[in-house]
N, C-alpha and C positions, 0 to 999 in steps of 0.2 A: 125695667129690666133689673135683675138681683146679679150683684158682684159677687165672685165666689173670693173671701179674703185671703190676701197674700200669704203664702205658709212665711215663717220666718225662723229662724234658728241662732242660738249662740253656739258657738263649736269651743271645748277646751276649755270649761272654766271650772273652777270647785264648785259642788254643788254641796248644799247641805239642805234634807228634802223635809224637813218638817218634824222627824223624828233624828235622822243618823245622819252623817256625811257621809256622802256616796264617791268620794273624790272627784278627780276632774272627769268631767261629763259634756256630751254636747246636748243641748235643749232645744227641743223644735215646737211650734206652736203654729195653729190656724186662724186666725181669729182668737175667738174667748176660749180656747181651749189648748192646753199641752196634747200634742200627738207623739212625742215621743223623749225618751232620756236615754242616752246609752251612754257607756262607759269610753273613753278617750286615754289615749296613753300620753299624749303630750297637754302640758298646761302651757296656754298661748295667752292667757291672762294672769301671769304672778301678781297677787298682792293682790285678785280681787274674787272675789266669792256671791255666790245668786244662793238666796234663801227666800222662804213663800214670803208674800206681801201679808202684814202683820193684823190681827183682827182685835179690836177694840170692843167689846162685850156692853160699855157703858159709856155713852157720850151723849151730848145736847149741841143740837148745833142751831137752833133759832136762838143766835145774838146776831150784834151788830158786826160785820164781815168788811166794813172798809177799812180805809186809815184813818189814822187819828182815835180818839175814844170818844165815848156818849156815856149817858145814865142808863144801864143797862134796863133796869126794871123799865123806865120812864119810855125808853124806845120800843119794848117790845109789846107796852099798852099801846101806844098810841101810831105804831106804823102799821100801815095799812097789808092785809096778809098776802096781797100781789108783789110787795115791794119784799118780805120777810121771806117769801119762799127763795127768793133772787140771793138773799142773804144765807139763807139754809145749805143750798146748791154750791155757792162759792166756799163757805164752811167745809162741806163735804169733800171737794175738792181738793182743798188745803190739807184736810187730812193724809187724802191719797197722795197728795205730792210728796208729801214726807212718809211713805211708806205704810200708811194704814190703809190697806186697799179692802177692807171689810169693816163695818162697824154699824152698832145697835144703838139708837136712839131711843133711851128710856125715858118715857113721859110724851111723846112726842102726840102728832095729832093729824090731822088733814094734810097741814101744808108738810112734813115730812114725808108722810104717803106720795102726795103727790112726787114731789122734787124722787122718791125713790123709783116709782114706775117710770118718772121720765128717762131715769138714767137706764133700766132695766131695758126699755123700749129703743135706746139708742137715739132721744131725741135731743139729748145734749150730755155730753162725755163726762161718765162720773162715776163712783166707786159703787160696792155694794152696800147697800143700807138697808138696814131692818128696824123697823117702826114699832114700839111698844104703845099701846093705849093705857092711860092711868086709870085706877077705880080708887078712889078716896074720897075722904069723907069733908064735909064743911068744917072749917078750922082745923084740916089736916094737914100733915108737911105739904102735900102736892097744893091745897088751896093756898098757904100763908104766903106763897111769894107775889102775891097781887095785895094791894091795902083792901084795907076792906071795906071800906065805901066806893071803891071804884065798883060800876056795877056790869061791866063785861068780864064774866068769870067763864073759865073751865068748866066741864061739868063734872058733878059729886054725886054720890049715892050715901043715901043714910039709911038704909035699910036693906034686908038680904034682898028683896025683888027688886029695889032701884039696883043694886049691885050685879046682879044677872040680867036686867035691860042693858047697863053701860057695857059689858061685856057682849053682849050680843051687837050693840050699836059700833063696837071697835071690832066685832068680827066682819060687818057687814062694810064697813070700811075697807076693810084688809087689813088691818094691822097684824102684825107676826105675833104678837103675844100680848100680856098684859102685864101690867108694872101695879104692884099694890104696895100697902108703906104701913109696919107694922111696930113703927116707932116712929118719935118724933126726928126733926132735921137738925143741921145744923146751920145753914142758910135764912131759911124761913122766918120771915118776919113774928116776935112776940111768941116763938114755937118752944116747945121742952123736950131734949132729946129724949127725953122717959115718957112723956106723953103716951097714953094710948090710944092709935089711929084704929078707928072703925073695932066693931066687937067682935069676937069668934063666929059668931053666926055669921055675919056680915063678909068677913076673908072668906070663910067658908064654902059659902055662895060664891062667891067668886071664882075660887079656886076651881071649884067643880062645875059652875057653867063654862070655864075657859078650858078645861081638860075636856069637857063634851064637845067642843066644837074645834079640838086639836091643837089650842094655844098654850103654849107654854107661859109660865106664870114666875115674874122675877120679884123677890120681895127685899126692898130698901129696909134696914134695920141698922140702929148703933148699939142694942140693948141685948142683954141674955134673955131677958121674955120674950123680947121681940125674936130672937134667933128660934127658941122654943116654939112659936106661933108660928113661923114657918115651918118649923121641923115637921110639926106635929098635923097640921092642915093640909101639908102636900105641897106647899110651893116648889119651882124647880129650881130656883137659884138664887143667891143671898148676895145682895150689894151692900155693900160698906164693911157689913161683920163684925163691926167694933166691940160688942158685947159677947164675943166666941170667949167659951170656957169650955175646963175640962169635958164637964159634963155631955157635951154637944158632941166629940170628936166622935165617938164608935158610930152615930148615927150617921154623921157628914161622910164617914168613911161606908159604912155599910150602903150607903145610896150614892154612893160618889158624888155629890152634890157640888157643884161650883159655887166659888165666893169671891168676886171681884174686890179687891182689898181695899181699891183709890188711896193710895197711901200720898201722892203728892198732893192733891188740892186740901187734905186736911193737916198738914205741916205748912204748905202757905198758909191756909187760915190762922194755923194758931201761932205763927211767928210773924203774921201782918207783913207777908211781902209784897202784899198788895194793898190798897186800902180796905178794910172792913169793920163792919159796925165790932165795939167794946162788946156785943152782945154773943155776936158769931164766933170773935175770936175767943171769948170764953170758954164755949160750949165744942170749940175745935179741941183747945187745948185739953178739956176732961176728955174728949174723944181718943185723943192721943196717948195721952197716957194709960188710959185703958188697954188701947190698942196692943200696946209695945210691949206691957205684961204678958201677953199670951199668945200674940200670934208667931214668935219665932217656934213657939215650943208648938203649934199648931202647923206650922208648916215641917218642922220636922218629923210629925206621925204623919206625914202623908196628905194632910185635908186639902182639897184641890182647889187651889186658889190660880185663877187665871187672870188675864190683862183685861182689865176694866179702870178708867180712869175717872170718870168723870168730866173728861175735857169739854170745856163751855166757848174756849177762845176769851174767856175772861180771867180764871183762875190758873187752871191746867189749859196752857195752848197746842191748838191743832200741831202735832208735832212732837210734843212733851213726852209722847208715850214710849219714847226710846229712854229719857230717864228714867221715866215709871218701870220698865222692864230692867233695868238695873237697880233701882230701890228693890222690887221685890226678890233679885238673887241675895244682896246682902240681909234683908228682912228676913228671908225665911231659909236663911244657910245652903243657898242650891250653889249646882255647880250652873255653870253658863251654860250649859247644853238644857238644862232642866229650866232655866229662866225662860228661853228661849221658844222650847216646846208650849211651855205657858200663853206666850203670843201669838202664835203659831197655833198649829195642829190640835192643840187641846181647847182654845179659846173658839175654834171654829167647831167642834165638836161640843161645847157648853152650847153652841146656838144651835144646833142641829144641822151644821155645814159642814161635817167632818167628810163628806164624800163629793164636795166641790171647792172648798178654798182649804188654805192650809199647810197643803202638802205639795211639793213638785212630783207628779207622777201622769204618766199618760189618763186622760180623761178628766183631769180636773182643770177649773179656770186658769186662764194665764195672768196670776197674779203673783206678782215676784218682785225681790228688789237685788240690786247689783251694789254691793257695799266693798269698802277695800278693808281689808283683815279677815278673819276668820271669829266669830262673833260668838260662836257656839263653845269656842274654845276661851277667848277672852271676852266678857260682855262688854269691855270699855270699847272695843271695835265699833259697838253699834251706837254710835252718834249721827245726828246730823250731817256734819261735816265729811263723814264719809260714805252718805249715800250717794253713789255715782249716777245711778238711773233706777226710776219706776216704770213697773208694768202692771197695768190695772185692765182687765178684760182686752189683753192681747197689745194694747195699745201703750207706745212709751210717752208717758204723763210728764216727765221730769228728768230731768237730765238727758244724758246721751249712752247708749250700750256699748260696750266696749268696741274700737273698729281697729 
C-alpha cells in the first residue's frame, strides 16, 4: 500500500532562498519537494530564518564514527566493509544534522555508493550523497594513504588504457564522477606536494573517458603546475588549488571553473591542532603560506570558490562546514551573502545539482535549515548553536521546527 506524504508548511518566517532574501514567507513541502513559497505580511517567528541546506563539494566519509578515538589508518585497513558502511552512513547523517544536506565524497568506492543508494531508496534516512571514484597511479597521492607493504589496496592505473578501464569500472558501479591527482598531497605518507601524479597522456585519457560517459572530473592539486594541467586537459573542478597564480585567473573565469579551497584542514594540520606527523605539518605550512599569498587576490577577481572542506571527522569534523564558510568570507573579502551563496546555490550548481538543491523554490528538494539570526547579513550567525532545525528530504532530522 502506497501512502501519500503529508503536506507540511512553515508560515510566516524570514526566508533567504539561495541567492537573495525573500522577506517573510510561507514555505510548504510534501515529501521531498517544496510545493510553494508565498509572501506573508506577518513575521510569526522573529529572530529566526530559513535558508537552504548547505552543500559540501568535498568530504571523506569512510572514517570511524563511534565514541572515543581510534587509529584512523589502522581502523580503515582492518575493519570489514560491512561495518565500515555503517560508519559511512553515520558520518553522512552527522553532516546532515549539522545542516549539510548534500555532500560529495571524493575518492569513495563501492561502500559510499551503497550508502548513497540506500539513502536515495529510503531504506535508511539520510542526505544526498554523490560519490566520485578515484583514478590515480601507483605511489601517487591516492595510493600513499596505505602502508607500502599492506597487500589490500584500492585500484590504480598506470597507463592510458588502464585509466580508461578504471573510469569505465567506476561508471559501471554508478559513480557520479571521477577524481584525479595532478600533484602530491599533504597527508599521504612519504609523498611530496610537488610530485607529478600520472603523465599528461594518462590524465588526458581519464578525462576524455569520463566526459564520454557523462562524468565530471575533480582534480586534486596543490601546485601551479597541477592547476595548469587541470586547466589544459579539461578537468571540471579544482580541489584545494593552493598553487593558484595570476596566470590562471583569466582561464578560470572564462570557464567559470569552481575551486574547493579546503581552508580549515590545512590550517589545522599546519598548526598541529590535532596530532599529525612532522612531515604532514611541514607540508601544510608550505601549502598555507603559498595559499595566503594569492587566494585573497583571486577572490577579489571573482574566481569561483565554493564550499569544499575535506571533512573526514578526523581533522575537519562534520559540522565544521559552518566555520569554513566564515573563513571563506574573511579570506576572499566577500559579503556575508556572497559566502552563503558559495555554500548553497553555487556549490549545488558546481555539482550539477543546481536544479535540485541549493534554492528555496517550488520544485526543489525539501532541504533547509532554520537558524537564529540572518546569516546572509551577518555570517557570524551561521554557527552550530544557532541551528534550530534541519530538514533533509522533507523530514525533520535535527531539532524542532518553530511552533
